N, C-alpha and C positions, 0 to 999 in steps of 0.2 A: 577471575578476580584476583588471584595471589601474581599472576603472571602482570596484570595489567598494571597492579600497584609497583611491581619490582621497575617495570619500565618508566612509570611516573617517576619513581624517586632516582631513576639511573638521570633521566633528562633533567631533573632538578638541581642532582649534584653536578651536571655538565654543565648546566645554563652557568651556576653559580662562579665555577671556575674558568669559564669563558666571558665572565662578562666584565671585560676589560681590554685596555688595547694591546696591541703587539709592542715589542720593545723597537721595533724598527717601524720608522715614520718620517715624515718630510720634515726640511731642514727647518722650518719656522714652526714646527710644533712644538711643546713644553707639554709635556705628563705630570701629573702630580705624582706623589707617591706610590698611590694604590692602584695607578694607569688606568682608574675610572674618570678621570677628566681630561681632554686635550683643548688648550690652548692655541691658536697662531698668534704669535708675537710681533710680528710685522708682517709688513706686506701684504698681500690678497691671494699669494699662491703659497706652493709647497706645504700646504696642509694636510698633507694626504696621511690616515691612519689606515689600519688593520684591526680586524679581531685578534685576539691573543691565540685561538685556536680556531679550524675547521668548523664550520657549523655541522650539526649533524641533520639529517631531514626533519622539516620540520621548527626547527630551533631558531627563534628570532633574534637578532642582534638589536638592540634598542636602544638610542639615542633620546636625551631631551637638548633641545637648545638653552643654554646658559646666558650667554651674551649674544651683542650683536654690535656690528662695529658699523657707523654710518660712511656714507663717502665711497662705497664700491658697490658693483650692478655685478649682480649675482647672487645666489643662496646657494646651501649646502646640498651636496651631492652624496649619494649612496648608492650602495649595491652590492656586488659578487665577482671574484676574480679565483682563478683557479691555481694562479701564482703565489707560492709559498713567499709570504716576505723575506723570511729568510734568504732566499735564492736571490734576490733583488741585489745587481750591482751598486745601483744607483737607482734611490726613491724617487718615480716620475715627479715632474713639478706640477702635472695638473693629470686628475683622473680622466678629464676628458679635454682633450682627446688622447692624450698620450698613453694612458696607461691603457686605455681602450684599444689603442693602435697596436699593442703587444699581443692582442687576441686573447680568448679565453676570459673576457672579463666584461663585465655589463654593469653599466653605471649611468644613473638619471640624476638629471638634476631635480632638486625638490622648487616645484613653484607653488602659487596659490590655488592652481587646480592640474592635480596631476591625472593624466588619461591613463587608459587601462586598454592594453592590447587582445582584440579580438584573436580569436583563432581565423585560420583561413575559411572564408567563404561565410564568416559569422558576422554579424553588427556588434558592434562593442556595447555592452549593457550599462543602461543605466544607471548612475551610482545611486544609492538610495542611502539616507539616513538610517541610525540605527539608534535607537534611543539608549542613553550613556549608561542606564542602570542594567541592561540585560549583561549578565555576567559573564558570557564566554563570548568570544570570536572564534568562526567556524571558518577555515580555509583547506578545502579539500579536506583529507581527514586529521587535518590537526585543529588542537581544541584548545584556545589559550585564554588564560584568564584575562579578561580585557580590563579587571581595574587598572593594572599598572601600564598600561598602553595610552591612556587617554593624557594628554595633556589641560592642564588648567591653568586658567589665569590664578593670581594670587588674590584671595577677597582683598578688597579696599574699601576706599569711601564712595566710589563710584561704582563698585565692580556690578550693582544690580542692573545697570544699563546694559553689563553684557550678558545677563541671566539666558537670556533666552539661546546664546550662542553658547554660552557652558552646558544646556540641556542636551543640546543637539550636537554634541561633538564636533562644533565646526569652527575651533579656534585656530586661527589662518596657520598652514602649513608651516611659513617661516617666521612665525612668530617667538618669541622669547616663551618658553617650558613647553612650545610643542614638541613631541613625541614620535618620533619618526624611527620606524624599524625595518628588516630587511629578511627575509627568509627565503628557502626554496622547498617546493612540494613536490616529491616524484609524482611520476606519471607511469601509465599502463606500458607504455612504449620503453619505459628503461630511463629516460631523460626526464626533466624537472622543469618546473615553472620556477619563476622567482615574482614573490610579490612585494611590494611595499607599502604598508602600513603607517596611516599618518593619523595618529590621534584616535586608534582604537578602531578605525574604518580600513578596511582591505580595498585595495586602490586595484583589487586583480593583477593577473599578469603582465607584467612591465615586458618581461623577456619569456620566450619560450623555449624547450629543446636544450636547455642547458645540459652539457653531459654529466654525467654523477662518477663516473670510474675516478675523477682525480677529488681531492679534497676541495672544498669552496671553502673561502676566505669571506669576511664581510668589508668592505671598503666604505669607509667613511672619508669625505674629503671636505675640512674645514675650509670652505670657500668665500672668497669676499665678504658680503656683510655677515657671516656667520664667523662670529670670534670666537667660541666658547661651544664646547658640548660634552654632557656629561654619560656615561653608561648607565643605565637605568636595569636592574635584574629582575627578570622575570621567573617567577616560579612555576612551573608546571604542576597544576593539581586542583583541588580542589578549593573554591574561596574560605575565605575563615570566617567564624561568625561576627567577628569584626566590622570585616569587609561588607558582610549580605546585611550588615545592620547599618554601614553609613549608607549604601545603596538604596537602601527602601529610604529613610531621611531625606536624601537628597530628592528623590522621586517625588515626595509632599508636600517640602519646604518652598515658599513663594519665590523665596531669591535667598541667596546665600547670606547675606545679614541678617534672615531671621532666625538663621544657627544661633545667635549670638541669645535670642529670647529663651530658647530653651533650657527647660529644667535639666541641663546635663553637666556634668563635671568638665573644665577648663581642658582637660588634655583631648578627651572625646569630641567636644566643638570643635577643636583644630584638628583633629582625625577627620570630621565631616567635610570640614572645608579643605580639604586635603592639602594642607600648609606641610 
């Protein structure tokens, strides 16, 4: 138990340090002072970003779509690369195909439906929706608190129309406030599978047999209709009592606007609505 606590604490510390973008990025990207928000300031390309540090096994790099830009075709692209961003003479214009063509890079475009890759000789399992109040997402041996992974639309005047979507965690993958993460899970043969997580749901292995001998950095391509993204830190460990209370309240209300009628302090109401 003591070793497990130490491992969880180490992972949490690493996640806090790594939850920002690398100083090396595409020519059209502007980072805020904390390097947690990346905005493409012009055109539709040259929006490539990387995690500040290589990821540890099972460590998710999670971003939320903050701004969209009309008039472009295509959406956010995410993945992993074994190339140290600092070693790049020039940051490629595109993750697909430029960075991928350099080798040791696995990147996928996020669409409204993201398919998982079946193992050889297997059929791809059907996606199964998971109630948003389940506290953990399990991927192989990785156990991630689900609450931070879930993107939710901001409650508003007509938000009750979206409540069924809200409860089933199917905020469109490319929508504002959608949360998308990438991680790799080690396999018994010494390689790893790359997983993409969209709004708390594991899309399954998007790429298999990744080498683990070299550090793997997260790739986030702020491409086309995706204008700005923000890194979301994920704490590995047990959910807080406050988070568990919110999950219970969300499970039993008719829709989010009903939270306003509860006899709760305003800050707690805001927290329960995930604003």
